[in-house]
N, C-alpha and C positions, 0 to 999 in steps of 0.2 A: 503493500499500499504506500502511497504517496500523499503527502500533506503539504501544499504550497501556501505558507503563510504570507500575508501582504508584506511584511518586512523584507522578505527575500526579494521581491521585485522592488519595492519602494526604496529601501534603504541600501540594500547590497547592489541592486541594479541589475540583477540576474535575469536572464530571458533565454529561451530556446533550450538547447541541449544542456547548457550549463545549470539552468534552473531545474530541469529534469533530474540531473546527476546529484545536485546539491540537496534537492528536496528528498530524493531517495536516500542519500547518505545520512541527512539529518533524521529521517525516521529510523535508521539502523544504529546511529551512534549519537543520541541525543545529549550525552553526558560526557565527562572526561574518562570513563571507564569502557564504555562500549566502542567497537571499532567495525569498520565496514570490510568484509573479507570477500565480497562479491568479485568475481573475476571479470575481466573486460570482455571477454566473450559472451558472458550472461548478460552484461548491460547493453552490448551490441544488439542482442536478440530483443531485449524487453523494449528499448528505446527506438529501435528501428533506425539506428545510424551505424556507420562503419566502426570498427575497433579503433582505427586511427582517430576519428572524430571524439570517441569516448576518451581516449588517451590524451589528445590534445586539450579537450576541456577540463578533465581532471588536472592537468599542468597548469592551466590558466587559474583554476580554483585554488591549487597551491600556491602559485605565484601572488594571488590576491590575498593570501594568508587566511582563507576561509576554511581550507582543509590543510592537514600535514601528514606526511607519510610516516608511518610507524616504523621505528627501527626494529631490527631482529630481536633485540633484547627486551623490547616492551611489548611484544606480540602475546596476546592471550592463547592464540593457537599457533605454535610455532611450526607445525608441520605443513602450513599453507605455504606454497612456493611463489606465489604472485604478490604484488604489492598490497599493502594493508593501510587503509586510512581512518584518520579520525577527524571529526569536526573541531575546529580551532575555537572552542566555547569562550575562552578568555576573550579572544578578539571579536567574536560575534556579539557578545554581551557589550562590549564598548561600542561597537557600531550601531547597535540598535537602541542604546540608551542615550 
């Protein structure tokens, strides 16, 4: 399930694929504990865009400081081979307040 909050569009200025990816990840990792472990190929199928588009938009979200890549030592599930991300809740709270 996805939830698109008004602040995602109005404050963060997200739209299109970035908005889909961010809102999906926000529902997966809404706090500082949970993390998004979904593969690029799964997001490609769900959002109807290419794997490259998913990767490029995730990179833009990381560059904007809305997401960050979880390091190997911080992973909850160390067996996952692909990248894992978390929402940068500290930064998001500053932006929406």
